[in-house]
N, C-alpha and C positions, 0 to 999 in steps of 0.2 A: 300484630304478630312480629316478633323479633327472633333472630337466630344468632347464636354465638359460637365461635370456634373455641372449644374449651382448652385445646393445646396452646393456642396463641393468646387466649384470654381476650379476644376482641369480638365486638359485634360485627356481623357481616352485613353488607348493604342489603337494603330491602328493595325487592323488584318493583317496577312501576305497576300501579294498579289503577283501576277505574275509581273515580271519586266516591262512588257508592260504597265500595268495600273498604275504603279508607275512613269511613265515618267514625269519628272518635268515640261516639256513644254506643257503637256496635261492638260488643266485647267478643273475643274468641272464647267459645264454650267447650271445644274439644279439638284434639289434634292427634295425628298418628303418622309415623314414618312408614313409607311404603318401601320395603327392603326386598331386593332380589340379589341372589348370590352372584349372578352373572353381570350385574350392573356396576358400572364405575361411578355413577352419579346417584346421589341421594335425592329422594323425592318426598316432600312434605305435603300432607293433606290436612286441612283444618276447616272447622265450621264456626259460624257466628250466631249471635243471638237474634239477628234479623234474617236468618235463613240463607246467608251466603256461604258457598263452598269455594275454597281456594286450593289450588294445587301448584306448588313451587318445585322447580327442578334445578339441580346444580348445573352450572355451565362454566365455560372459560378454562383457561390453562391451569390456574391454581385452584379451580373449583371453589372459589370464594364468592362467586356471584350466583344468584338464583334468578330464574326466569319464571314469570307467572304464566303457567300453562292454562289454568282455568281460573276464572273469577266470575261466578254467576250465582244468581239467586235461584233457589230450588223451591218447587211446590208453591205454597201460599206465603212464603217468606216467614215462616215460624221458626222458633229457636231450634237449632240442631243440637240434640241432646248427646248423640254418640256417633262415632265413625269407626269403621273397620275395613280392612282390605284382605283379599285373598289372591295369591299369585300361583297359577298352575300353567306350566309350559310357557307359551307366549301370551297368555291371557291374564289380565289383572282385573279383578272386580273390586268395586268400592261400594259399601253399604252405609246408609245413614238412617237415623231415627230422629223424628222431630216431635216437639211437644204437643202437636195436634194429632198424634197417634199415627202418623204416616211413616212408612218404611219404604225406602227406595234403594234399588241396586242398579249400578251402572257398570259398563265395561270401559276401561281406560287404556288407551294405546300409547301413552307417554309422548304423543305428538300434540296433545292438546284436545283431543276429541273425547268427550264424555258421552257415551252412547247408552241410553236407557234400556234396561232389561225388563224391570217391572217396578210398579209402584202400587202399594196397597195401603188402605186405611183400616187400622184395627178397630174393633168395636168399642173396647174400653181401655185397652192397654196403652200407657204412655211409655215408650221404650227408654230405659236408662243405659242399656248395653246391647250391642248386636255382635254376633260372632259367627263366622263361617265354620261349618262342620267339615272335617277332613274326609271328604268322600267325592266320588266322581260326580255325584249330583249337585255338589256345592250348595247344599241346603243351608238355610240361615236360621240361627237361634236368636230369638228376641226375648229379652228379659224385661218384665214390666216393673216400673217403679212403685206405683201405688197399689196395684192389685196382686203383686207377687207372682203373676203368671209367667210361664215360660212357654213360648210358642216355637214350633219348628215350621219354617216356611219352605215350600218347595222351591228349589233353586232356579227353575225355569220361569215360573209365573207368580210366585209369591203366595200360592194357596196354602192355607194352614193345614198341615197334615198330622200334627200332634200338639197337645196342650196339657200341661200339668201345673199345679200350684206349689211353689217352693216356700212361700212365707207370706205373712200379711203384707209386708212391704220389702222392697229391695233398694238399698241406697247405692250400691255399686256391685259389679260382678267381675270375677276373673276366672277364665277357663284354663285348665292346665294343658300342657303341650300335647298330651296323649288323647285329649278330648274324651276323658272319662269322668272327670271331677270338675266341680266349680265351687268357688268361694263367693259368699255374699256378705255385705254389710247388712245385717238384718234389722238395723234401726231400732233395736229393742235392747239387747244386752251385750252386743258385740258382733262377732263374726261367726258364720256357719259354713261347714263343709258339706256338700251335697253330691250325690251321684247324678251324672249328666243324663243318663237314660230315662230316669223316672222322677228325679228331684228329691229322692229320699234323703233326709238329713242324717249324716254320719256322725258329726261331732260339732259341738259349739265351743267357741273360745270367748269366755266371758271377760269383758273389760269394765263392767260396772259403770256405764256412762251416767253422768248426772243430767246432761242434756243430750237429746238425740237429734242427729242431723246426718245427711249423707256424707260418707267419707270413703276413701279408696282403700281397698284391701288387695294384696297381691301375693302370689307364690314366690318363694325364694329358695336358693340353693337346690336347684333341680327338683322343685316341688316338694321339698321336705320341710319347709318353713312356711308359716303364715305370718304376714307382716301387714299391719294396718295402723291407721291414725286413731285419734281420740279427741275428746273435748277438754283434755287437761294438759295439752302440750307434750304428750308422750307418744312415742311410736312403740307399739307392742310387737314382740317377736315370739311366736309360739312354735312349738314342735307340732307339725301337722298330724302325725300319727298318734302321739301320746296325749296331745292337747295341753301339755304343760307350758307354762310361761318360761321362756328361756332368757329373755332380756327385755329391759325397758330402756329405750333411748330417749333422753330428755331433749326435746326440740326447743321449747320455750316454756315460760310460765303462763298458765291459765289462758291458753289460746287453742283454737280449733285446728288440729292437723288434719287437713282434708285430702291432700294429694301426696301419694307415696309411690316411688318407683325404685327398683333395685337393679344392680348390675353386678355380674360376677367377674372377679379378676383372677383367672385361672393360674397364673404364674406364681401367685403367692397365697392362693386358696383363701381369698378375702372377698367380702361382699361390701359394696358401697350402697348406701341408702340415701336417696334424694327426696326431700320433703318440702312442703310448703304449708303455711298456716294462715289463719285469719283471726284477728283480734275481735272478741265480742265487744259490742258497744253497750 
């Protein structure tokens, strides 16, 4: 894992970690920034293919150093597929999903303590995305990769309280800020927009893929755009409500665009799109 200061265009020092988590063959599989409005320091959480979870927090005068608050292997050491956090009051929760169908939730106090709240093993679902619901109960949504199932887990003990099927398969999921809609890479013909309460499909955004593989899809411009990758080096930008293709951004020729993220620049009403790609062999 590496961190860069984009303003200064320099790589920041990597904190000291145990030899196990520095294993060069253990790749980082997911990461998320834990943001708090009242916090002056950034906190990064990431997971690896061998089941290690790491949490780094900014420190020092210039905030150019990171301290490894957590470096530990979770569960049976299986690949961490997804991570998400939820911050309410003084309490921060972190959820993870692993490839052996395990979902775990912890409380994190930013001093280095990762306190388990619950751990459950799903019967068939391998989670590709987890997301906290905006409610006092802090229930957890789990989106299944191969079975297309969406489970709602009770926030206190992880008991499944609701399940529905959104699609045969889900490559990636993004939930809107209002917790009413979600997007999926449907691994068939493009992207789909669904209602969060029952999984009903509202609209499909066809990208006519030649090869199907998991790729990231996100909301943009206050959830009015749908933006996702492709197998042809293109980033597609759709109007969410009309379903029309607004723009094609050429990333590269004949490569897989699998990761996409967006950020809004309010002063000039502009959006930046950051992507990554993989060359087919």
